[in-house]
C-alpha positions in Angstrom: 105.8 -38.3 17.2 104.5 -35.0 18.6 102.5 -35.0 21.8 99.5 -32.6 22.0 98.1 -31.8 25.3 94.4 -31.1 25.4 93.4 -28.8 28.4 91.1 -30.2 30.9 87.8 -28.5 31.7 89.1 -27.6 35.3 92.1 -25.8 33.7 89.9 -23.9 31.5 87.8 -22.8 34.4 90.9 -21.6 36.3 92.1 -19.6 33.4 88.8 -17.8 33.3 89.1 -16.6 36.8 92.7 -14.9 36.4 92.9 -11.3 37.6 92.4 -8.7 34.8 92.8 -5.4 36.7 90.1 -2.9 37.7 87.7 -1.6 35.4 87.5 2.3 34.7 84.5 2.5 36.9 86.1 0.6 39.7 89.3 2.6 39.5 87.5 5.9 39.7 85.5 4.6 42.7 88.8 3.6 44.6 90.5 6.8 43.6 87.8 8.9 45.3 88.2 7.2 48.6 89.5 9.5 51.4 92.7 7.6 51.9 93.8 8.0 48.2 92.8 11.7 48.3 95.0 12.3 51.3 97.9 10.4 49.7 97.7 12.4 46.5 97.7 15.7 48.3 100.6 14.7 50.5 102.7 13.7 47.5 101.8 16.9 45.6 102.8 19.0 48.6 106.1 17.2 49.0 106.9 17.7 45.3 106.3 21.4 45.4 108.2 21.8 48.8 111.1 19.9 47.2 111.0 22.1 44.2 110.8 25.3 46.2 113.7 24.1 48.4 115.9 23.5 45.3 115.1 26.8 43.9 115.9 28.5 47.3 119.2 26.5 47.4 120.1 27.7 43.9 119.4 31.3 44.8 121.5 31.1 48.0 124.4 29.5 46.0 124.3 32.3 43.4 124.1 35.0 46.0 126.9 33.7 48.0 129.2 32.8 45.1 131.9 35.3 44.4 130.9 37.5 41.5 133.1 37.6 38.4 135.0 40.9 38.1 133.9 43.1 35.2 136.6 43.0 32.5 138.4 46.3 31.9 137.9 48.0 28.6 140.9 47.0 26.3 141.9 47.9 22.8 143.9 45.5 20.6 147.2 47.0 21.6 146.6 46.0 25.2 146.1 42.3 24.3 149.6 41.4 23.2 153.0 42.4 21.9 154.1 44.7 19.0 156.8 43.7 16.6 159.0 46.4 15.0 160.2 45.9 11.4 162.5 49.0 11.6 164.3 49.8 9.5 162.3 48.1 6.7 165.4 47.8 4.4 167.0 45.2 6.9 164.1 42.6 7.1 163.9 41.0 3.7 164.9 41.9 0.2 162.4 40.5 -2.4 164.0 41.7 -5.6 167.7 41.2 -5.2 168.7 44.9 -4.9 170.1 44.5 -1.4 167.3 46.5 0.2 164.5 45.1 2.4 161.1 46.1 1.1 157.3 45.7 1.5 157.0 42.6 -0.6 159.8 41.1 1.6 157.6 41.5 4.7 154.6 40.0 2.9 156.7 36.9 2.2 157.0 36.3 5.8 153.5 36.9 7.0 153.2 33.2 8.2 156.3 33.7 10.4 155.1 36.9 11.8 151.7 35.3 12.6 153.6 32.5 14.5 155.1 35.1 16.9 151.5 35.6 18.4 152.0 39.4 18.4 149.1 41.8 17.9 150.7 44.4 15.7 153.6 45.2 13.4 155.3 48.6 13.2 156.7 49.2 9.7 158.6 52.0 8.2 159.1 54.8 7.7 158.5 54.2 4.0 157.8 57.6 2.7 160.1 59.6 0.4 162.6 61.6 2.5 165.2 63.9 1.1 167.7 64.0 4.1 167.3 67.3 6.1 165.2 68.7 3.2 161.5 69.4 4.2 160.6 70.6 0.7 162.1 67.3 -0.9 160.1 65.1 1.6 156.7 63.7 0.6 155.0 62.1 3.5 152.3 60.4 1.4 154.5 58.8 -1.2 156.1 55.4 -0.8 159.8 55.4 -1.6 160.3 53.3 -4.7 163.2 51.3 -3.1 160.6 49.9 -0.7 157.8 49.3 -3.3 154.6 51.0 -4.3 151.4 52.0 -2.7 149.7 49.0 -4.2 152.3 46.7 -2.5 151.6 48.5 0.8 147.8 47.8 0.3 148.6 44.2 -0.5 150.7 44.0 2.7 147.8 45.5 4.7 145.4 42.9 3.3 147.8 40.0 4.0 148.3 41.1 7.6 144.6 41.5 8.1 144.1 37.8 7.0 146.5 36.8 9.7 144.8 38.9 12.3 147.8 41.3 12.5 147.5 45.2 12.7 149.9 47.3 10.8 151.3 50.6 12.3 153.1 52.9 10.1 156.1 54.9 11.4 155.7 58.4 10.0 158.8 60.0 11.6 159.5 62.7 9.0 163.3 63.1 8.6 164.3 59.4 9.2 167.2 59.7 6.8 168.5 63.0 8.1 170.6 64.1 11.0 167.6 65.2 13.2 164.3 63.2 13.0 162.2 66.4 13.0 164.6 68.4 10.7 165.4 71.0 13.3 163.9 72.4 16.5 161.9 75.0 14.6 160.3 72.8 12.0 157.5 71.4 14.3 156.2 74.9 14.9 156.2 75.6 11.1 152.6 76.0 9.8 153.4 74.4 6.4 155.0 71.4 8.2 152.1 71.0 10.5 149.7 71.1 7.5 151.8 68.3 5.8 151.7 66.2 8.9 148.0 66.5 9.2 147.5 65.7 5.5 149.9 62.6 5.9 148.1 61.3 9.0 144.7 61.6 7.3 146.0 59.9 4.2 147.6 56.9 5.9 144.7 56.4 8.3 142.3 56.3 5.4 144.5 53.8 3.6 143.8 51.3 6.4 146.8 51.5 8.8 145.9 50.6 12.5 147.9 53.4 13.9 150.8 55.8 13.6 154.2 55.8 15.3 156.3 58.9 15.7 159.9 58.6 17.0 162.0 61.3 18.6 159.0 63.1 20.2 161.2 64.5 22.9 162.4 67.0 20.3 158.9 68.3 19.4 158.7 70.6 22.5 155.0 70.9 21.9 152.5 68.7 23.6 149.6 70.2 21.7 150.8 68.8 18.4 150.7 65.2 19.8 147.2 66.0 21.2 146.0 67.2 17.8 147.4 64.1 16.0 145.8 61.9 18.7 142.5 63.6 17.9 143.0 62.5 14.2 143.6 58.9 15.2 140.5 59.0 17.5 138.3 60.4 14.7 139.3 57.5 12.4 138.6 55.0 15.1 135.5 52.9 15.6 134.3 50.3 18.2 135.8 47.5 16.1 138.6 49.3 14.5 140.5 51.4 17.1 143.6 53.3 15.9 146.6 53.9 18.0 149.1 56.7 18.3 152.6 55.6 19.5 155.1 58.1 20.6 158.8 57.0 20.7 161.8 58.4 22.4 165.4 57.2 22.6 166.1 58.7 26.0 167.2 56.7 28.9 166.9 59.5 31.5 164.0 58.5 33.9 163.2 62.1 34.7 162.7 63.2 31.1 160.7 60.0 30.3 158.4 60.4 33.4 157.9 64.1 32.4 156.8 63.2 28.9 154.8 60.3 30.2 152.7 62.6 32.2 152.3 65.1 29.3 151.9 63.1 26.2 148.4 62.5 24.7 149.7 59.4 22.8 148.2 56.0 23.5 151.6 54.5 24.1 155.1 55.9 24.9 158.1 53.8 24.1 161.6 54.6 25.4 165.0 53.3 26.3 164.1 53.3 30.0 165.2 49.7 30.7 168.4 50.1 28.6 169.4 52.8 31.1 169.7 50.2 33.8 172.9 49.0 32.1 173.7 45.6 30.6 173.8 43.6 33.9 171.4 45.1 36.5 170.7 43.5 39.8 167.3 42.2 40.8 167.1 45.0 43.4 167.8 47.6 40.7 165.2 46.3 38.4 162.7 46.1 41.2 163.2 49.8 42.0 163.1 50.8 38.3 159.9 49.0 37.6 158.2 50.4 40.8 159.2 54.0 39.8 157.9 53.6 36.3 154.6 52.1 37.2 154.1 54.8 39.8 154.9 57.6 37.2 152.6 56.0 34.7 149.6 56.2 37.0 146.5 55.3 35.0 148.4 55.2 31.7 149.1 51.9 30.0 152.9 51.1 30.2 155.2 50.0 27.4 158.3 47.9 27.8 161.2 47.3 25.5 164.9 46.7 25.5 166.1 47.9 22.2 164.5 49.7 19.3 165.2 51.7 16.1 167.1 54.4 18.0 169.3 52.2 20.3 169.7 48.8 18.7 169.0 45.2 19.4 168.6 43.6 22.9 171.5 41.1 22.4 173.9 44.0 22.0 172.5 45.9 25.0 172.4 43.3 27.7 174.6 40.3 28.7 174.0 37.2 26.8 173.1 35.2 29.9 170.2 37.6 30.6 168.5 37.6 27.2 165.9 35.0 28.0 165.3 36.5 31.4 164.5 39.9 29.8 162.0 38.3 27.4 160.2 36.7 30.4 160.2 40.1 32.1 158.8 42.0 29.1 155.9 39.6 28.5 154.9 39.3 32.2 154.9 43.0 33.3 151.7 44.9 33.1 151.8 46.7 29.7 152.6 46.2 26.0 155.9 44.5 25.2 157.7 45.9 22.1 160.2 43.7 20.2 162.7 44.7 17.7 163.0 42.5 14.6 165.5 39.7 15.3 165.3 40.1 19.1 163.4 36.8 19.2 166.5 35.0 17.8 169.2 37.0 19.5 170.3 39.2 16.6 173.4 41.2 17.4 174.3 44.6 16.1 177.7 45.0 14.4 179.1 48.0 12.7 175.8 48.9 11.1 172.1 47.8 11.3 172.1 43.9 10.9 170.0 42.2 8.3 167.4 39.7 9.5 168.8 36.1 9.6 166.5 33.6 8.1 168.6 30.5 7.3 172.1 29.3 6.7 172.1 30.2 2.9 174.1 33.0 1.4 173.4 36.3 3.3 171.4 34.1 5.7 168.4 34.3 3.4 168.0 38.1 3.5 168.9 38.7 -0.1 170.1 36.9 -3.2 172.3 39.9 -4.2 176.0 39.2 -3.9 177.9 40.2 -2.1 176.5 41.9 1.1 178.4 43.0 4.1 179.4 40.3 6.4 178.3 39.8 10.0 178.3 37.3 12.8 178.9 33.8 11.3 177.1 32.0 14.0 174.5 29.9 12.1 172.5 29.2 15.3 171.2 32.7 15.2 168.7 32.1 12.5 165.0 31.6 12.3 165.4 28.2 10.6 167.9 26.9 13.2 165.6 27.9 16.1 162.2 27.2 14.8 162.0 23.5 15.5 164.3 23.5 18.6 162.2 23.5 21.8 164.9 25.0 23.9 165.7 27.8 21.6 165.2 31.5 22.4 162.6 31.7 19.5 160.6 28.9 21.1 160.7 30.6 24.5 159.6 33.9 22.8 156.6 32.2 21.0 155.4 30.5 24.3 155.7 33.7 26.3 153.9 35.7 23.5 151.1 33.1 23.4 150.6 33.2 27.2 150.5 37.0 27.3 147.8 36.9 24.8 145.4 34.4 26.4 145.9 34.5 30.2 143.8 37.0 31.8 146.1 37.5 34.8 148.9 38.5 32.3 146.4 40.5 30.0 145.0 42.8 32.6 145.7 41.3 36.0 146.8 43.2 39.2 150.6 43.5 39.6 152.2 43.0 43.1 156.0 43.2 43.7 156.9 40.7 46.4 159.6 41.1 49.1 163.0 39.7 48.2 165.3 37.7 50.4 168.1 37.9 47.8 169.2 41.1 46.2 169.8 39.5 42.8 166.2 38.3 42.5 163.1 40.1 41.4 159.7 38.5 42.3 156.2 39.6 41.4 152.7 38.2 41.2 150.1 38.6 38.4 146.5 37.9 39.3 142.9 38.5 38.0 139.7 37.8 39.9 139.2 33.9 39.9 141.6 33.1 37.1 144.9 31.2 37.3 147.6 33.3 39.1 151.3 33.7 37.9 154.3 34.0 40.0 157.4 35.4 38.3 160.8 34.9 39.8 163.8 36.4 37.9 167.3 35.7 39.0 169.5 38.5 37.6 172.6 37.1 39.5 175.1 34.9 37.8 175.0 32.5 40.7 172.3 30.1 42.1 170.0 31.8 44.5 167.5 30.2 47.0 164.7 32.4 48.0 161.8 32.1 50.5 158.6 33.6 49.1 155.9 34.2 51.7 152.7 36.1 51.2 149.0 35.7 52.3 148.1 35.4 48.6 150.5 32.6 47.9 150.1 28.8 48.5 152.8 26.7 49.8 153.6 25.3 46.4 153.2 26.4 42.7 153.5 24.6 39.4 156.2 25.3 36.7 154.6 26.9 33.7 157.8 27.9 31.9 161.6 28.4 32.7 164.3 30.0 30.8 166.5 27.1 31.9 165.9 24.1 29.6 167.0 21.7 32.3 164.3 22.7 34.7 161.9 19.8 35.3 158.2 20.2 35.2 156.1 19.8 38.3 155.4 21.5 41.6 157.9 23.6 43.6 157.9 24.7 47.2 157.9 28.4 47.6 159.4 28.2 51.1 162.7 27.3 49.6 162.8 28.0 45.9 166.1 27.6 44.1 166.8 29.5 41.0 169.6 28.6 38.6 172.1 31.3 37.6 170.2 33.9 35.3 167.1 31.8 35.5 163.6 33.2 34.8 160.8 31.1 36.4 157.1 31.4 35.5 155.0 29.6 38.1 151.2 29.2 38.3 148.7 28.3 40.9 144.8 28.2 41.0 142.5 30.7 42.6 141.2 29.6 46.0 138.0 31.3 47.5 
């Protein structure tokens, strides 16, 4: 049974007297009273005072905050490393004739992209009758390397990977003298050939031209003229570079040419001249001297090259990793010879690139080719997936060089040493992460004390050439470096 309650008359009367709010007329009457008018004005004034206070505070913060430094103008060759595939016939044979070629380079475009470099130097690839100017065609591709169509395909493949291709146009690369003889550069016919060749290849789409042996030109005006050609073919989004190369180790000759050349970049064997096992003090002095001589010019760094050989044959094995860290953390563009990233060694002749542990180490299917070092660990395949390998270190350094502003264009400060075997310097840019580089060239453990007003008490390990180094923070008051260890530390900007 459901009970139904019938409301009493008194209850209905109470419900009728419940509050229903003010009517519109009553609300307007109350709102117009002096008390409410004063309240509204007070609240309005407080609102605008608060708003103006916040605006003033924001302005003060903006004015007092440190301003970001304007980024320096940089072309693509300032933003990372350059990888040399020279000579081309030693990199990859694609057609089983025992000679590396253009198609072979294109086969490994994914690998080249994984190195995080900005550009590739390829060649020379033109037809060159040794020591015969008349038999040299600077605009024709030597058939053993491929065809002009293959070169175009290579340019397109590199472009898709974000890589620039620089063509080496050193004229007499098969002969005894790179420029035929001392009189050839002054020959009107030769100069016309060179100008025609530069125009031809720049129009074909190369990102720049490299010329080796420029110390034999004895004519700075020629380089200036060729530099004008690369500039004429440049645009804001497609800058062309002129690279001058020399095999000299003599610092005076290098510094002299550095001050005279019109080329964008000058490569040399400067660091090779320090010997296979320099001390930290010797390296310190050499770097200071070079940077001072360079002045406003952008430096280049390399250990090895087409005229002097591979890094692993020029320095002690224990210093290989150390040198790679040096090249990628100094101000300037690092140049790497093919195979230096895996520790390729020179033997009796130019070594072929070592890709895997198959016959001829994957260079060619032609049998047989000349022998070489049988060490199967010196291959791309063996080192690609090994975190502690030289190749892995190279990739990590190259990646950091291309993305960290302090390494891209930061200030460079050499710090005082407490040990003669150690070379220490700081890279910093504006409010970005700072990098401290400590390189122990000695074959023994070294403990150093690094003290400077720009340094904090501790810094964090970014990268070490010693695979046993633990991650974390290290004290700069007593920093211990293992034998031949290179240590890259970072710490934040503090206003």
